[in-house]
C-alpha positions as CSV (number, residue, x, y, z in Angstrom):
1,M,52.8,154.7,122.2
2,M,55.8,156.4,120.7
3,K,56.6,155.2,117.2
4,R,60.0,153.5,116.9
5,L,62.1,154.7,114.0
6,V,65.3,152.9,113.3
7,I,67.9,154.6,111.1
8,L,70.5,152.6,109.2
9,G,73.6,154.6,108.4
10,A,74.8,157.6,110.4
11,G,75.9,159.8,107.5
12,E,74.4,163.3,106.6
13,S,70.9,161.9,105.7
14,G,70.8,159.6,108.7
15,I,71.8,162.2,111.3
16,G,69.3,164.7,109.8
17,A,66.5,162.2,109.9
18,A,67.4,161.3,113.5
19,I,67.3,164.9,114.7
20,L,63.9,165.5,113.0
21,A,62.5,162.3,114.4
22,R,63.6,163.1,117.9
23,Q,62.0,166.6,117.5
24,Q,58.7,164.9,116.4
25,G,58.6,162.6,119.4
26,Y,59.7,159.3,117.9
27,D,61.7,156.7,119.8
28,V,64.8,156.9,117.6
29,F,67.7,154.4,117.3
30,V,70.6,154.9,114.8
31,S,72.7,151.9,113.7
32,D,75.8,152.1,111.5
33,G,77.8,149.1,110.5
34,G,81.0,151.2,110.2
35,A,82.6,154.0,112.3
36,I,80.6,157.2,112.8
37,K,82.4,160.5,112.0
38,D,83.2,162.6,115.1
39,N,81.0,165.5,114.2
40,Y,78.0,163.2,113.6
41,R,78.6,161.3,116.9
42,T,78.6,164.7,118.7
43,E,75.3,165.6,117.1
44,L,73.7,162.3,118.2
45,S,75.0,162.8,121.8
46,I,73.8,166.4,122.0
47,N,70.3,165.4,120.9
48,K,70.3,162.4,123.3
49,I,69.8,159.9,120.4
50,E,70.6,156.3,121.1
51,F,73.1,154.9,118.6
52,E,75.6,152.1,117.8
53,E,78.5,151.9,115.5
54,A,80.6,149.1,113.8
55,T,77.7,146.7,114.4
56,H,74.0,146.1,113.8
57,T,72.1,144.6,116.8
58,E,69.2,142.8,115.1
59,E,66.9,142.7,118.0
60,K,67.1,146.5,118.3
61,I,66.5,147.0,114.6
62,L,63.8,144.4,113.9
63,N,61.4,145.8,116.5
64,A,61.1,149.0,114.5
65,D,57.7,150.4,113.3
66,E,59.6,151.9,110.4
67,V,63.2,151.9,109.1
68,M,64.9,154.7,107.3
69,K,68.0,153.5,105.4
70,S,70.9,155.3,104.0
71,P,70.7,155.5,100.1
72,G,74.1,153.7,100.0
73,I,72.7,150.5,101.5
74,P,71.5,148.2,98.7
75,E,68.4,146.0,98.7
76,K,70.5,142.8,98.6
77,N,72.0,143.6,102.0
78,E,71.1,140.8,104.4
79,L,69.8,143.1,107.1
80,V,67.5,144.8,104.6
81,K,66.2,141.4,103.5
82,K,65.3,140.6,107.1
83,I,63.5,143.9,107.6
84,R,61.5,143.3,104.4
85,T,60.7,139.7,105.5
86,K,59.3,141.1,108.8
87,G,57.1,143.5,106.8
88,I,58.6,146.6,108.4
89,A,58.2,149.6,106.1
90,I,61.5,151.1,104.7
91,I,61.6,154.7,103.8
92,S,64.2,157.2,102.6
93,E,65.2,160.4,104.3
94,I,63.4,162.6,101.7
95,E,60.2,160.7,102.4
96,F,60.6,161.3,106.1
97,A,61.4,165.0,105.7
98,Y,58.5,165.5,103.4
99,R,56.0,164.6,106.1
100,Y,57.1,167.6,108.2
101,K,57.7,170.2,105.5
102,G,54.4,172.0,106.2
103,N,53.3,174.3,103.4
104,S,56.8,174.6,101.9
105,K,57.2,174.1,98.2
106,I,59.7,171.6,96.8
107,I,61.6,171.6,93.5
108,A,63.2,168.2,93.2
109,V,65.9,167.4,90.6
110,T,67.0,164.0,89.4
111,G,68.7,162.5,86.4
112,S,71.8,160.6,85.4
113,N,73.8,163.7,84.5
114,G,73.6,167.4,85.3
115,K,71.4,167.1,88.4
116,T,74.0,168.8,90.7
117,T,74.6,171.7,88.4
118,T,70.9,172.1,87.7
119,T,70.0,172.0,91.4
120,A,72.7,174.6,92.2
121,L,71.6,176.8,89.3
122,I,68.0,176.7,90.4
123,Y,69.1,177.6,93.9
124,H,71.2,180.5,92.6
125,I,68.3,181.9,90.5
126,C,65.9,181.7,93.5
127,K,68.4,183.2,95.9
128,H,69.2,186.0,93.4
129,A,65.4,186.7,93.2
130,G,65.3,187.2,97.0
131,S,63.6,183.9,97.7
132,N,64.0,182.4,101.2
133,C,65.1,178.9,100.2
134,A,67.5,176.1,101.0
135,M,69.5,173.6,98.8
136,V,69.2,170.1,100.2
137,G,69.4,166.4,99.5
138,N,72.2,164.7,97.6
139,I,74.1,168.0,97.2
140,G,75.3,168.1,100.8
141,Y,72.8,169.2,103.4
142,S,70.2,166.9,104.8
143,F,66.6,167.8,103.8
144,A,65.4,166.4,107.2
145,K,67.9,168.4,109.2
146,Q,66.9,171.6,107.3
147,V,63.2,171.0,108.1
148,A,64.1,170.4,111.8
149,L,66.5,173.2,112.4
150,D,65.9,175.9,109.8
151,P,62.6,175.4,107.9
152,K,62.2,177.3,104.6
153,P,59.2,178.1,102.4
154,L,61.1,176.6,99.4
155,Y,63.5,173.6,99.2
156,I,65.5,172.8,96.1
157,A,66.5,169.2,96.4
158,E,68.9,167.0,94.4
159,I,67.6,163.5,94.6
160,S,69.2,160.2,93.5
161,S,67.4,157.1,92.2
162,F,68.4,155.4,95.5
163,Q,66.5,158.0,97.4
164,L,63.5,157.7,95.1
165,D,63.4,153.9,95.5
166,D,62.0,154.3,99.1
167,I,59.5,157.1,98.7
168,K,55.8,156.5,99.4
169,T,54.1,160.0,99.5
170,F,56.9,162.3,98.6
171,R,55.5,164.8,96.1
172,P,57.5,167.7,94.6
173,D,55.6,170.8,93.4
174,V,58.2,170.9,90.5
175,A,60.0,167.8,89.4
176,V,63.0,168.0,87.0
177,L,64.4,164.9,85.2
178,T,67.5,166.0,83.4
179,N,68.1,162.8,81.4
180,I,68.5,159.0,81.8
181,T,71.6,157.1,80.8
182,E,73.0,153.8,82.0
183,D,74.2,154.3,85.6
184,H,74.2,152.3,88.9
185,L,73.1,149.2,87.0
186,D,74.8,147.1,89.6
187,R,72.0,148.2,92.0
188,Y,69.2,147.5,89.5
189,D,70.0,143.9,88.5
190,Y,71.7,145.2,85.4
191,K,68.3,146.1,83.9
192,I,68.1,149.6,82.5
193,E,64.2,149.4,82.8
194,N,64.5,149.1,86.6
195,Y,66.7,152.2,86.8
196,I,64.4,154.1,84.4
197,S,61.3,153.3,86.6
198,S,63.3,154.5,89.6
199,K,63.9,157.9,88.0
200,F,60.3,158.3,86.9
201,R,59.2,157.9,90.6
202,I,59.9,161.6,91.0
203,A,56.6,162.3,89.3
204,M,54.7,159.3,90.8
205,N,52.7,161.3,93.4
206,Q,52.4,164.6,91.4
207,Q,48.9,166.1,90.9
208,P,47.4,168.1,88.0
209,G,48.7,171.5,89.3
210,D,52.3,170.3,89.7
211,V,55.0,170.6,87.0
212,F,57.2,167.9,85.4
213,I,60.2,169.2,83.5
214,Y,62.1,166.9,81.2
215,S,64.3,166.7,78.1
216,L,62.7,166.1,74.8
217,D,66.1,165.3,73.3
218,D,66.9,162.5,75.7
219,A,66.0,159.3,73.8
220,T,65.3,157.2,76.9
221,T,63.0,159.7,78.6
222,K,61.1,160.2,75.3
223,K,60.8,156.5,74.7
224,Y,59.5,155.6,78.2
225,I,57.5,158.7,79.4
226,S,54.2,157.3,78.0
227,N,54.6,154.2,80.2
228,Y,54.0,156.3,83.3
229,H,50.8,157.9,84.3
230,I,52.0,161.5,84.9
231,K,49.2,163.8,86.0
232,S,51.3,167.0,86.3
233,I,51.8,169.8,83.7
234,L,54.5,168.6,81.2
235,A,57.2,171.2,80.6
236,P,59.8,170.0,78.1
237,F,63.1,171.5,77.0
238,T,64.8,170.9,73.7
239,M,67.4,172.0,71.1
240,S,65.4,170.5,68.2
241,K,62.3,172.6,67.7
242,P,60.1,175.5,68.9
243,L,57.6,174.7,71.7
244,P,54.3,176.4,72.6
245,Q,55.3,176.0,76.3
246,G,58.7,175.0,77.8
247,A,62.3,176.0,76.9
248,Y,64.0,175.6,73.5
249,L,67.2,176.7,71.8
250,M,67.1,178.2,68.3
251,N,69.8,180.2,66.5
252,A,72.0,180.4,69.6
253,K,69.1,181.8,71.7
254,M,67.2,180.3,74.6
255,H,63.5,180.8,74.4
256,L,61.6,180.4,77.7
257,K,57.8,180.2,77.3
258,W,55.7,179.9,80.4
259,K,52.1,181.0,81.1
260,N,51.8,183.3,78.0
261,E,55.1,185.0,78.8
262,E,58.3,184.6,76.7
263,M,61.9,185.4,77.5
264,Q,64.8,185.2,75.0
265,M,68.5,185.1,75.9
266,S,71.6,184.5,73.9
267,I,73.6,181.5,75.0
268,E,76.7,183.7,74.7
269,D,75.4,185.3,77.9
270,F,75.2,182.0,79.9
271,A,77.9,181.9,82.6
272,L,78.1,178.1,82.1
273,K,79.6,177.0,78.8
274,G,79.2,173.7,76.8
275,K,76.1,172.0,75.3
276,H,75.3,170.0,78.5
277,N,75.2,173.3,80.4
278,Q,72.8,174.8,77.9
279,Y,70.4,171.9,78.8
280,N,71.0,172.5,82.5
281,S,70.3,176.2,82.1
282,M,67.0,175.5,80.2
283,A,65.9,173.0,82.9
284,A,66.8,175.4,85.7
285,S,65.1,178.4,84.0
286,L,61.9,176.4,83.6
287,A,61.9,175.3,87.2
288,A,62.4,178.9,88.4
289,S,59.5,180.0,86.1
290,A,57.3,177.3,87.6
291,V,57.7,178.9,91.1
292,D,57.0,182.3,89.7
293,I,60.5,183.8,89.6
294,R,60.5,186.8,87.3
295,K,62.2,186.6,83.9
296,E,64.7,189.4,84.6
297,N,65.9,187.6,87.7
298,I,66.4,184.4,85.7
299,R,68.4,186.3,83.1
300,E,70.7,188.0,85.6
301,A,71.3,184.8,87.6
302,L,72.2,182.8,84.5
303,Q,74.9,185.4,83.8
304,T,76.4,185.3,87.3
305,F,76.5,181.6,88.2
306,E,79.9,180.2,89.1
307,S,80.6,176.6,88.2
308,L,80.8,173.9,90.9
309,E,83.9,172.3,92.4
310,H,84.8,169.0,90.8
311,R,82.5,169.7,87.8
312,M,84.5,170.9,84.8
313,E,86.5,173.0,87.3
314,P,89.6,174.8,85.9
315,V,92.5,174.0,88.2
316,A,95.6,175.7,86.7
317,S,97.5,176.3,83.5
318,I,101.1,175.0,83.7
319,K,103.5,175.6,80.7
320,N,100.5,176.4,78.6
321,V,98.8,173.0,79.5
322,E,95.3,173.5,81.0
323,F,94.2,171.2,83.9
324,I,90.5,170.5,84.4
325,N,88.9,168.7,87.4
326,D,85.7,166.8,86.4
327,S,85.9,164.3,89.2
328,K,82.2,164.4,89.5
329,A,81.9,162.6,86.2
330,T,81.1,159.2,87.7
331,N,79.5,157.7,84.6
332,V,80.2,157.4,80.9
333,N,77.7,160.0,79.8
334,S,79.2,162.7,82.0
335,T,82.6,162.0,80.4
336,W,81.0,162.2,77.0
337,F,79.6,165.7,77.7
338,A,83.0,166.8,79.1
339,L,84.8,165.6,76.0
340,E,82.2,167.0,73.7
341,S,82.9,170.5,75.1
342,M,86.7,170.3,74.6
343,E,88.2,172.4,71.8
344,K,91.9,171.5,72.4
345,P,93.7,168.1,72.2
346,V,93.0,166.1,75.4
347,V,95.0,163.9,77.7
348,L,92.2,162.0,79.5
349,I,92.5,160.6,83.0
350,L,89.9,157.8,83.2
351,G,88.9,154.9,85.4
352,G,87.9,153.8,88.9
353,V,85.1,151.5,90.0
354,D,83.2,150.4,86.9
355,K,79.4,150.2,87.4
356,G,78.8,148.2,84.3
357,N,80.0,150.9,81.9
358,D,79.7,150.8,78.1
359,Y,82.8,152.7,76.9
360,S,81.8,152.3,73.2
361,L,79.8,155.5,73.7
362,L,83.0,157.4,74.0
363,K,84.9,155.9,71.1
364,E,84.1,158.5,68.5
365,L,85.0,161.4,70.7
366,V,88.2,159.7,72.0
367,K,89.2,159.1,68.4
368,E,88.6,162.8,67.5
369,K,89.8,164.6,70.6
370,V,92.1,162.4,72.8
371,K,95.8,161.9,72.3
372,A,96.5,159.8,75.4
373,I,94.6,158.0,78.2
374,V,95.9,157.6,81.7
375,C,94.0,154.9,83.6
376,M,93.5,155.6,87.3
377,G,91.9,152.6,88.9
378,A,92.5,149.3,90.7
379,D,91.3,147.4,87.6
380,N,91.8,149.1,84.2
381,R,91.4,146.0,82.0
382,K,88.1,147.1,80.5
383,I,89.4,150.5,79.5
384,H,92.4,148.9,77.7
385,E,90.0,146.6,75.9
386,A,87.6,149.4,74.9
387,F,90.3,151.8,73.5
388,G,93.4,149.7,72.8
389,D,92.6,149.4,69.1
390,I,92.3,153.2,68.6
391,M,94.6,154.7,71.2
392,P,98.3,153.9,71.0
393,L,99.1,155.7,74.3
394,I,97.3,154.1,77.3
395,V,99.1,153.9,80.6
396,N,98.1,152.8,84.2
397,A,98.5,154.8,87.4
398,T,97.6,153.9,90.9
399,S,97.3,157.3,92.5
400,A,96.2,160.9,91.6
401,K,99.8,162.0,91.8
402,E,101.1,159.3,89.4
403,A,98.2,159.9,87.0
404,T,98.7,163.7,87.0
405,E,102.5,163.4,86.4
406,A,101.9,160.9,83.5
407,A,99.3,163.1,81.9
408,F,101.6,166.1,82.1
409,H,104.3,164.1,80.5
410,F,102.1,163.3,77.5
411,A,100.7,166.8,77.2
412,A,102.2,169.5,74.9
413,K,101.7,173.2,74.8
414,G,98.0,174.1,74.1
415,D,96.7,170.7,75.4
416,V,94.2,170.0,78.1
417,V,94.6,167.4,80.9
418,L,91.1,166.4,81.8
419,L,90.2,164.3,84.8
420,S,86.8,162.9,83.9
421,P,86.9,159.3,85.2
422,A,83.5,157.9,84.0
423,C,83.6,155.7,87.1
424,A,83.0,155.8,90.9
425,S,86.0,156.5,93.0
426,F,85.8,154.0,95.9
427,D,88.8,151.9,94.8
428,L,91.5,154.4,95.5
429,F,89.6,157.3,97.1
430,K,87.0,158.1,99.8
431,N,84.7,159.7,97.2
432,Y,84.7,161.8,94.1
433,E,85.6,165.0,96.2
434,D,88.6,163.3,97.6
435,R,89.7,162.2,94.1
436,G,89.2,165.7,92.8
437,N,91.1,167.3,95.7
438,Q,94.0,164.9,95.3
439,F,94.2,165.7,91.6
440,K,94.2,169.4,92.3
441,K,96.9,169.0,94.9
442,A,99.0,166.9,92.4
443,V,98.6,169.6,89.8
444,K,99.8,172.3,92.2
445,E,102.9,170.2,93.0
446,L,103.9,169.8,89.3
C-alpha cells in the first residue's frame, strides 16, 4: 500500500515536500485554505500532484497516514486539532526532507536573531572554499525540493522554531543556536519556556560526534542549557573570556580554536560591521570549522561577504540623510541590535503586528540615539505608551510612503532614517520583504 501524505499549505515548503513525496512513491494530496500562487500551481500540475485551494476537504485530509503542515499554521487551528485527535502524525518539511538526504551533512541554524545572516555567511564560507552545498529552509528554497531535484553533499539550513516543533528524527551534524529572546510568544501560549524548549529541539537528536554551537553571552541560552540533555560536542562563542575550544573576541580580534588549531583575525577585517555581526561571524566561523573548512578560506570569506537585502541594508543618502532598510527586524531584539550599531542621530520607523513585544528593552537606546519615532502600523497604541514619556516626537503613518516622508521631514543633515520595525508586517504588507521594498521605493521617490 502507498503511504498517504497530506500536505497543508502550498507555499515553498509544501510544494517542495509534495515533489519529494511524489518522487518517493507516496500518495500525495496538497490542501491550501487560501489561493495557491500561479508558479506553485504549475509545479503541482507538472508533477501530477492532486491539490485543492481555498478550502480544506476534511475527508481527504483525515484519511492521511501522515500530515506535513506549513510552519505558518498554528496548533490552535481547528483542522490541526482534528488531525491530532485522530492520532495522525504531523511532521514539518525539514523532518520529511531529512529522511531522504542520504549521506549528506546538515548545518542547521536557529535563534531569535541573526539566523538568516549566520546561515548566509556559513553558505558563503563553504562556497568560497569550493564546497558543493545548498542554502535551504527558512531562507527561501525548500529543503525537500533541493533533496528531490538537486541533492548536495552539504546543506546549510535556516530553521525556525515552528519547523522544529514538528521534528521527530531530524538530526543536524552541526547545530547553531544564535540566541534566544522573546519572539512569537503568541504561538507559545505567551510562555517563554515553551519557546525556549522549541529552540533547543535543534540539538534533541544529536549524537556524541555532532557539534552544538551556542552563545555563552546569551543569558537565556546559558540559563537553560543544562535543562536539556545535549550529547553533542559543545562549541561556545563569547566576547567575555578566552576559551580552550570555540570562538572568542579579545582586544578587537576574533580567536577561533578548533581541534588544536587556532586562527586569529582582526574584527576590522570583517565585511559585516556591528556587534551583532561579530557574534554572527563567530558562529559562522565555528560552523565552517566543524565541517573541516580551512582557516584561510574562512578568513577570506569573512572579508568578502555582502550584507543581505532587508537586513541593515543601505538604501540611499539624500541631502546627507542616510536611509537604512532593516525590515527583517521583526522583533524587539533585532531592533535593539540595529540601534546599538548606530553612530549618528536616528529617526526610527517602528511598528506593525505586535507579537507580545516588550518595548522597555529599547528605552535606553531610544533615549540615547533616537530623535523621532514614526509608527507604521495598524495599531500603534503600545509604541506611544512605551515611549511617550521620553520621546516628544512620535507620529503615526499608515503606509511606507507616508512613513518615509514623515521621517525625512524630521531628519537633519548627518542623521539616519532607520526602518527597523520590531514587529511582523502582516497588517499593512504581504511580508517583511514587501515592507522593505515599499520603503526602498518610497526613499527613491523622495
